[in-house]
Each structure stands twice: as structure tokens, then as C-alpha cells.
C-alpha positions in Angstrom: 131.7 128.1 157.5 129.0 130.8 157.4 126.1 130.4 155.2 125.5 133.3 152.2 123.0 135.5 152.6 120.7 135.1 149.7 118.4 137.2 148.1 115.1 135.6 147.6 112.3 137.1 145.7 108.8 135.8 145.8 106.1 136.4 142.5 102.6 136.4 143.6 99.5 138.4 142.2 98.3 140.5 144.9 98.6 140.5 148.7 95.1 140.5 149.8 94.2 137.9 152.0 94.1 133.9 151.4 96.6 130.7 151.8 99.1 131.9 149.1 99.1 135.4 150.3 99.9 133.8 154.2 102.1 131.4 153.0 104.5 134.2 150.9 104.5 136.2 154.4 105.5 133.0 156.3 108.5 132.5 154.3 109.3 136.3 153.8 109.5 135.9 157.8 111.5 132.9 157.7 114.2 134.3 155.2 114.9 137.8 157.2 115.0 135.5 160.6 117.6 133.3 158.6 119.4 136.6 157.8 118.4 136.4 154.5 116.8 139.2 152.2 113.3 138.6 151.1 112.0 140.7 148.3 108.1 140.5 147.0 106.6 141.6 143.8 102.8 141.7 143.4 100.3 143.9 142.9 100.0 145.1 146.7 97.4 144.9 149.1 96.1 145.1 152.7 98.7 142.9 153.8 102.1 145.0 152.4 102.2 146.8 155.7 102.4 143.4 157.4 105.0 141.9 155.3 107.0 145.0 155.5 107.0 144.9 159.3 108.5 141.5 159.2 111.5 143.1 157.7 110.5 142.6 153.8 110.8 144.5 151.2 107.9 144.9 148.5 107.8 145.9 144.7 104.6 146.8 143.4 104.2 145.6 139.7 100.8 144.2 138.2 102.3 140.9 137.5 98.9 139.2 137.7 96.6 141.2 136.0 95.1 139.4 133.2 95.7 141.8 130.4 98.2 142.2 127.3 99.6 145.2 129.2 101.3 142.9 131.5 104.2 141.9 129.1 105.4 145.6 129.5 106.2 144.2 133.1 108.8 142.1 132.1 111.6 144.2 131.5 111.1 146.4 134.9 111.3 142.8 136.7 114.3 141.7 134.6 116.1 144.8 135.7 114.8 144.2 139.1 116.4 140.9 139.7 120.0 142.2 138.0 120.0 145.3 139.9 119.4 143.4 143.4 121.2 140.8 142.4 118.5 137.9 143.2 119.7 134.7 143.8 116.5 132.9 143.6 112.7 133.5 142.3 109.8 131.6 143.8 106.8 131.8 141.6 103.3 130.9 143.6 101.0 131.3 140.6 100.6 130.8 137.1 100.4 134.2 135.3 103.2 135.7 137.4 104.8 132.5 137.0 105.2 133.1 133.0 106.1 136.9 133.6 109.1 135.6 136.0 110.3 133.2 133.6 110.3 135.5 130.5 111.9 137.9 132.9 114.9 135.1 133.7 115.1 134.4 129.9 116.9 137.6 129.1 119.4 137.2 131.8 122.6 135.4 131.0 122.9 132.0 132.3 125.7 132.8 134.1 124.2 135.3 136.3 119.8 134.2 136.2 118.5 133.6 139.5 117.7 130.0 140.3 113.9 129.0 139.5 111.4 127.5 142.2 107.6 126.9 141.9 104.9 125.9 144.4 102.0 123.9 143.0 98.7 125.3 145.3 96.2 123.3 143.5 95.6 120.5 140.7 95.9 123.3 137.9 94.4 122.0 134.7 97.2 120.1 132.6 97.4 122.5 129.6 100.2 124.8 128.3 98.9 127.7 130.3 99.4 125.5 133.2 102.6 124.0 132.5 104.6 127.1 133.9 104.0 125.6 137.3 106.4 122.8 136.9 109.0 124.3 135.3 110.9 125.1 138.3 114.2 123.7 139.3 112.3 122.7 142.2 108.6 122.5 142.6 107.3 122.4 145.9 104.1 120.6 146.3 101.9 121.6 149.2 100.6 118.0 150.0 101.1 114.1 148.5 97.9 114.3 146.7 99.2 117.3 144.4 102.7 115.5 144.2 100.8 113.0 142.9 98.6 114.5 140.6 101.3 116.7 138.9 103.2 113.9 138.5 99.9 112.2 136.7 99.1 115.1 134.7 102.7 116.1 133.5 104.5 112.5 133.2 107.7 114.4 131.9 108.1 116.0 135.2 111.1 114.3 136.9 109.9 112.9 140.1 113.6 114.3 142.0 112.6 117.7 141.1 109.3 117.6 143.5 109.5 118.5 147.5 106.8 117.8 149.3 106.0 120.5 151.8 102.9 120.7 153.5 101.4 124.0 154.8 102.0 124.5 158.8 100.1 125.9 161.4 102.0 128.3 164.0 101.2 126.7 167.5 101.2 129.9 169.1 98.3 131.7 166.8 96.3 128.1 167.2 97.2 126.8 170.6 96.0 123.7 171.7 93.2 123.8 174.1 92.5 127.5 173.7 89.5 129.1 174.9 88.3 132.5 174.2 88.6 135.1 177.0 85.5 136.5 178.4 85.5 139.8 176.3 84.7 137.6 173.3 80.9 137.0 172.9 79.3 134.3 170.7 76.5 136.4 168.8 75.0 133.4 167.9 74.3 132.3 171.7 70.9 130.8 171.8 68.6 131.7 174.6 66.5 129.3 176.1 66.4 127.1 179.6 67.8 123.8 178.0 71.3 122.7 177.6 73.3 124.5 175.1 73.6 122.5 172.0 76.7 121.1 170.4 78.2 123.5 168.0 79.1 121.8 164.7 80.9 124.2 162.3 81.7 124.7 158.4 84.2 127.0 157.7 84.6 128.0 153.9 83.7 130.6 151.5 80.4 130.1 150.0 81.1 128.1 146.8 79.3 124.8 145.8 82.3 122.6 146.0 82.8 123.7 149.5 80.2 120.9 150.9 77.6 123.2 152.4 75.2 121.8 151.2 76.1 118.1 152.1 76.8 119.9 155.7 72.8 121.2 155.8 71.7 117.7 154.4 73.9 116.0 157.3 73.0 118.7 160.0 69.1 117.9 159.3 70.1 114.2 160.1 71.2 114.8 163.4 68.3 117.0 164.3 66.1 114.6 163.1 67.6 111.9 165.4 66.9 114.4 168.5 70.6 115.4 169.1 71.3 118.8 170.7 73.4 120.5 167.8 73.2 123.9 166.2 75.1 124.5 163.0 77.7 127.1 162.2 78.3 128.3 158.3 81.3 130.3 158.5 82.5 132.1 155.5 80.6 134.4 152.7 80.0 134.2 149.1 82.3 136.3 146.3 80.6 139.4 146.0 79.5 138.8 142.4 78.1 135.0 143.2 75.4 135.8 146.0 73.1 133.3 144.6 74.3 130.2 145.9 74.1 131.8 149.4 70.4 132.5 148.9 70.0 128.8 147.7 71.4 127.6 150.6 69.0 129.9 152.8 66.1 128.1 151.0 67.7 124.7 151.5 67.9 125.3 155.0 64.2 126.1 155.1 63.2 123.2 153.2 65.3 120.9 155.3 63.4 122.1 158.7 66.6 124.2 159.9 65.1 126.9 161.0 66.6 127.7 164.8 69.1 124.8 164.0 71.6 126.8 161.8 73.2 130.4 161.7 75.2 132.1 158.7 78.0 133.9 160.0 79.5 135.2 156.8 83.1 136.4 156.5 84.4 136.2 160.0 87.6 137.2 161.6 87.3 135.7 164.7 87.7 132.0 163.3 90.1 130.7 165.8 87.5 131.6 168.7 84.7 130.2 166.6 86.4 126.7 165.9 88.0 126.9 169.5 84.0 126.8 170.9 82.7 124.2 168.3 82.2 120.6 169.4 83.0 119.3 165.7 84.4 120.8 163.0 83.7 119.8 159.5 85.5 119.6 155.8 83.0 118.1 153.3 84.6 119.5 149.9 83.0 117.9 147.0 86.4 118.4 145.5 89.8 117.4 147.0 91.5 120.2 148.6 95.0 120.8 147.8 95.9 120.8 151.4 93.1 122.1 154.2 94.2 124.8 156.1 91.0 124.9 158.6 91.0 121.4 159.5 94.8 121.8 160.5 94.0 124.6 162.4 90.8 123.3 164.3 92.9 120.1 165.2 95.6 122.3 166.3 93.4 123.6 168.7 92.3 120.5 169.9 88.9 120.1 168.3 87.6 117.1 166.6 87.3 117.4 162.7 84.9 115.3 160.3 86.0 115.2 157.0 85.9 113.4 153.6 88.6 110.9 152.8 90.3 112.6 149.9 92.6 115.2 149.1 94.6 117.3 151.5 92.1 116.9 154.0 92.3 112.7 154.0 96.2 113.4 154.6 95.8 115.3 157.5 92.9 113.3 159.3 94.8 110.1 158.1 97.7 111.5 160.1 96.4 113.3 162.9 92.8 112.1 163.7 91.7 109.0 162.1 88.6 108.6 163.6 87.3 111.2 162.0 87.3 110.3 158.2 84.4 109.5 156.4 84.3 108.2 152.6 83.8 111.0 150.2 80.1 112.2 149.4 78.7 109.9 152.2 76.2 112.3 154.1 74.8 109.5 156.1 78.1 108.5 157.0 79.1 112.1 158.1 75.8 112.2 160.3 76.6 108.5 161.9 80.4 109.6 162.5 79.3 112.9 164.1 76.8 110.8 166.5 79.1 108.8 167.4 81.8 111.4 168.2 79.4 113.5 170.2 78.4 110.7 172.4 81.8 109.2 173.3 84.2 111.9 172.1 88.1 111.1 171.5 90.9 113.3 172.2 92.8 114.9 169.5 96.5 114.3 169.9 98.2 117.6 170.7 101.6 116.9 168.6 101.3 116.6 164.7 104.3 117.0 161.8 102.1 119.8 160.2 103.7 123.1 161.9 105.2 126.3 160.4 108.6 125.6 161.3 108.8 122.6 159.8 107.3 124.6 156.7 109.8 127.4 156.8 112.5 125.2 157.5 112.1 122.8 154.5 111.2 125.7 152.4 114.5 127.1 153.3 116.5 124.2 152.6 115.2 123.7 149.0 116.5 127.2 148.7 119.9 127.0 149.9 120.2 123.7 148.0 119.6 125.0 145.1 122.1 128.1 145.8 124.8 126.2 147.1 
């Protein structure tokens, strides 16, 4: 029996940059490839052309704008759901989810699309956040998030929750990848001595991402005489540049002049990860998943990370040799030194693939719309 063609509408604030946005495109691509129709409603952004190139359709509505006027979007969204005969609505953020839920309430039950939410982080367990556990199916992006939401909202039935980890595309992050000759390292260090090991911490410059822990760990390795050079990859929020200045001062205080480079926001993260001896995830709070950890491992690069949240899950599954107790800076330095002196091979195969993410998500859609 042939499978029914579905019309699935994804809701999110905008299509600029980020993991939620990337995941939206990945599912839109899977829908189109499977012969379904993919609609996305957001305020727009630089990723819209890429979305439309996949064969998906974008409708610009400010469903994520935090102002009273946003309530005026409910009626146009409801009209869109009915005229386009949408089978299922998938909300990926709290305010768009509230707008979507209100739009659905005005549709007769027999004609109402099914409702899916994805919990991308440990949202505060209040009335505003509760909308993210209202789905007919609730997708948790890691076991950590599943455990959190079942604890934070005791009334949520476990059988409504589906754990679907984020995935990496092995064609974009191929195992053993090395940049071609045209890619130059702007931080390449001149000198007659051996080239130092590059130690990389990717992530936006914000206190919980662990840049301070990384610099302190780097200073311990430098003090031991190891030939290392740190790369801090990521920029601050345009309105929060004070922390960037604090990090430069901390590096100077730790005597790291000449041993660390602040690269800012980069578009060549794959290349940077691929030439790194070690990649780090030292977040002070547990991450919901840990996409850059997975990307580095997929390239075959060893990762040292704190054993909590999604990063802990990934490393326990793929590269347990990189695990360090959360907050243990000295332990991270010891583990780094051990891996630099006797490197361990990162396994080529792992379960966190883009194909699995896409297949499991479409299976949820088809289960509800069967």
C-alpha cells in the first residue's frame, strides 16, 4: 500500500543561524526527499534561500516576535493551516509554539493537524515553558533532555516522548578529512621549532561555554612544557562584548601570550576542527546535545569533555577516553597530556547520524498521521 503524502509545517522564530535552524532544514529536506510537502513558518532570515532550494516552502510570519502584536498572527496562521490542508505542525520554540497552539484551537477537531514539539534545551518548568511538553509527541534531543523534562513536568506521559538525538552528515564531516592546500591557517606560527599541537574550544563567547576553564587548563599544559597552542573559536553576542575582553585579560594573567589565539566567529569550523589535535567541550552547565563535539568526532578528532549533558552521552558512546568529571580543570589537563603523548583512535562509526535523525523524525510524523 502506498504511503500517504503529508503536508508538514515547522514553526520557529527565524531562519538565521543555529542548531534549531539547521535542524529545520534537515527535516524539510527529508520530507521533500520522501515525497512529502514541507512548509516552514518563521520571520525569515539568511537561510530561507537554502531552505527553498531544497524544495520546501517558506511563509514569512513573525511568530517569534515578543510583542503584543504577535497575537495578530494567530488568525493568518490558522487560515494557512486550513487552506494548505496541513497534516501536522511541528513547533521548535516556545513563543511560536504558543501561537501555533492557539491557531490549532480554532480548527474543528476532525480537521485539526497533529501536534509535535521538540525540546531543544532544559526550559524553565513554568507555565510559559509548559507549551513545549504539550505535543501529541514530544521529541527530546538527548536522553539528558528526556530525563529533565520528565522530572520537571511530572505529568508528562513517558510514552509521548521520543528521544531523537541530533545527527551529523558524514559527507559534510567525513572521517579523516584534511583541508586542501588552498586553505591557509591564519594563526600558523612562524619559527624553527616543531609545530605545536592545536587545542580547540569552539563555541559562542559566553560564561557557561567554558572558555575560562579552557584557558586555565591550557596554562597548566604550557607550565608542563608541552608544545601546545590554544584556539578559542567563536564570537560574543554583539551586545555582550565585555566577556571577550575579560578572556583576553585572563589569558594575559595566565601568561598565555603566544600560546593562544582568539579566532572570533568562523565559517571554516570543519577545517579548524580537522587540524586540531584535541577539541574540547568544557561547558559549566550541561549542554542539551553537543553538536560540535559530534562534528569533531565524526572527523576523527579526539574530544575532551565534561561528563554531563549531551556531551557526556556522546563521549560515553563514541569516545569514553575523553571524559572528564564536570568542572575538573586539572583532570582535563591530565587527560589532554595523556592523549597527546599516546593518542587513541576515534571510532569511525557511531549512531549519531543525520540519516537516523531524519528517519526517526519522519517515523514520528507518519505514526501520528497514519
